[in-house]
N, C-alpha and C positions, 0 to 999 in steps of 0.2 A: 504493500500500500504506500509506504514511504517512497519507494522508487517510482511508482506511478505518479505520485504527487510531484516529484522532481522532474519527471519527463513532461508532465503537463505544464509545469511552470516554465520549462525551457522553451516549449513550443509557443506558449503564450507570450514569452519575452520576444520571440522571433516576430510574432504578429504585431506587437506593440512597436518594435523598432524597424519594421519593414519600410516605413516611410521616412526614416531618418537619414537616408543616404544623401539626399539632396542632389545637386548637380555635380556629376563627376568632373574632376579637374582635367585640363588639357594635358597632353603628353608632356612629361617632365615637370609638371606643377604638382602642388599639394594643397590640401585644404585643412587648415588647423585652427578652427574657430575656438577651440578649447585650450589654447596654448598655455594660458596661465595655470589652469588646473592640471594640465598635462605635465608641465614643468615641476609642479609640486609633487605629483605622483612619481615622476622620474627621479627626483631627489630622494624620495622615500625608498625607491627600489635600489638606488645606489648605496644607500646606507644599509639596507637589508643585504645586499651583495657583499659588502665589507664584513658584516657579521657572519655571513655564510662562509666566506673565504677563511676568516679567522677560525671558525669552528672546524673546518675540514683540513686546515693546514697541517695538523699533526698526522693525518692519514697518509702513510707512505706505503705504496704497494707497487709490485712490478708492473711494467707496462702491459703485459698480456692479461693481467687481472683486470686492469681498467678497461681494456678492450672488451673483455668478456662481459663485464657489468654493463657497458654501453650497449653491446649487442643484445643482451637479455632485455634491457629496457626498451630498445627499439622493437624487439620481437613482440612485445606486448601491445604495441601500437598497430600491428599489421591487420588484425581483424577490423578495426575501425577504418583503416585505409581501404581494405577490400570492400566494405560496405559503401564508402563514399565513391569508389570507382564504379560500383553498380549504379548508384544514384546519378552519376555523371554519364551513364551509358557507355562505359569503357570496359568491355568484357576482359580483354587480355590482362591489364594490370590487376583486375579483381581476382582472376584465376591465379596469377603469379604470386600475389601477396598472400592469398589463401594457402597455396602450396608451400610457400616459404614458411608460413607460421606452423603448419603441420610438421614439416620436415625438421625445422630448427627446434621446435618444441620437443621433439622426440629424439631423433638422431643427434641433434645439436645440444642435447642436455639442457632443456629449458631456455634455449636461445643463447647460451654462453658461446656457442660456436656457430659458424655459418656454412654448413655443408650444402644448403640449398643454393648458395651462390657459388661456392668454391667447387662443388662436385657436379651439381645439376644445372648450373648456369641460370638460375632463377634470381632475378635482381629486383630489389624493392623499388616500387614507385611511390614516392612520397606525395601524399595528398591529404586533404582535410575537408571539413564541411564548409570552411570559408571558400575553398576552391569550388565546391559543389554549388554554392550560391552564385559564384562567378559564372559558372557554366549555365546556370539557370537565368542569368541575365541581371542579377542584382548589381547595383553600382557600388563602388568602393566606399563612398561616404567619407566622413571626416576622419582625420588621423586622431587616434586616442591612445593613451597610455594606461594600461591596466595594472592595478597593484599586483606585485609579485610576477605576473605574466610578462609585463613589459609592453613594448611597441606593438601596435595593432591598428586596425581601422574599424569603423562601425560594422562593416560586413564581416571582417575576420573575428571581431569580438563575439558576434552572434555565433559564428562558426565554432569558436573555441568553446562557448557555453554548451552548444548542442553536442559536440564531440565529448566533452567532459561528462555530461549527464547520461548520454545514450551509448557510450562506449560499450561494445559487446563484452569486453573483458570485465568491466565493472559490473555489468548486469549478471554475468555468469558466476562470479565468485562472491561468497559471503563469509562472514566470520573470520576465522584465522587465515583462510585462503586469501581473503581480500586484504588482510594486513600484510601477508607475504607479498602480494602483488604491489602494494604501495611501497613496501620496503625495496623491492627490486627497482621500481621507478625512481625512488630517491637515490639509490645507489648509482643509477645511470646518470642522474643529474650531477652527482658528485664527481663521477668519472669524467663527464664532459667538461665540467668547470675546471678540473685539473688539467685535462688534455689541451683545452683551448684557452687556458688562462691568460696567456700573453696577449692574444688577440682581443679578448674581452676587456682586459685592463687598458689596452691602448685606446679603446673606444670610450669606455665608461669613465675611466679615472685619469686619462692622460690627454684627452682632446681638449682644445681650447673652449669648445662649447659642446659638451657631450650630448646634450639634448638634441641639438640641431644635427649633430653627426649621426646619432642613432636614428632619428627620423629619416634622414636622407638614405642611410644604409637600408633601413627596413623597406621603405617604399620602393626604392630602386630594385632591390633583390626580389621583393614580392611581385612586383609588376612583371619583372623579367620571367619569374617562375610561371606566372599565370598565362602570360602571352606566348611563352615558348619561343620567343625570338632568339636568334643567334646573332650576337654582336661581334662581328669580325673586323670592325673599324679599328684602325690603329689608335684612334683617339677615344676609344670606348672608355666608359666610366671606370675608374679604379676604385673599388669598394673600400680599400684600406687607406686611401688618401684623405687626410683631414682638410676639408676646404676652408675651415675657419682658423687654421693655424697661421700664425704670422710669419 
């Protein structure tokens, strides 16, 4: 009953926010009418990141262990990706993501290893409900910063909420199993923060204007992902260049 209430609430939220997208920006532009609040949330997230980094700093594990934890965490996201591929009308990635989950959850020992990719050539297609909404014709909406989650747009914020509430893995597991699933996902977050720490630090804590840099990085990469364009221009945007540095 509680799960049904959460699911209904998520769908109701989608209906309420459906008209919030407004006019989509032109190519290369962004719409940030909530900048003051966004900046405040961004600063909160930066402080939270510092606390998180301080907490995980004593954790020292071999690189293969971090890789395994990251793999297991990603593996748990495959059922949701498969469902979204179906909703987008894309059969091939739906089948591949489903097979990856089955193979890696069994032969790959809960997703710690990736025999689906290494042996069977089945590669993950990353997607989410935000992309599903894009395929369905929803506009991007305003740029928003979510507490803990970080950079997003109105469309992607709705997508994140739906993915979180209706994730097949969350629906399937209860009690101690659900706690174990949450533990694996947290371990994956720790592993990724450790592995990509230098890149994250350069954006969040070393940029002249980390808010503007994060906004630019997110919108550029997200639009590139959704449009599927290949940028072969020698002057293509460099995602690691700080345009606000003096």
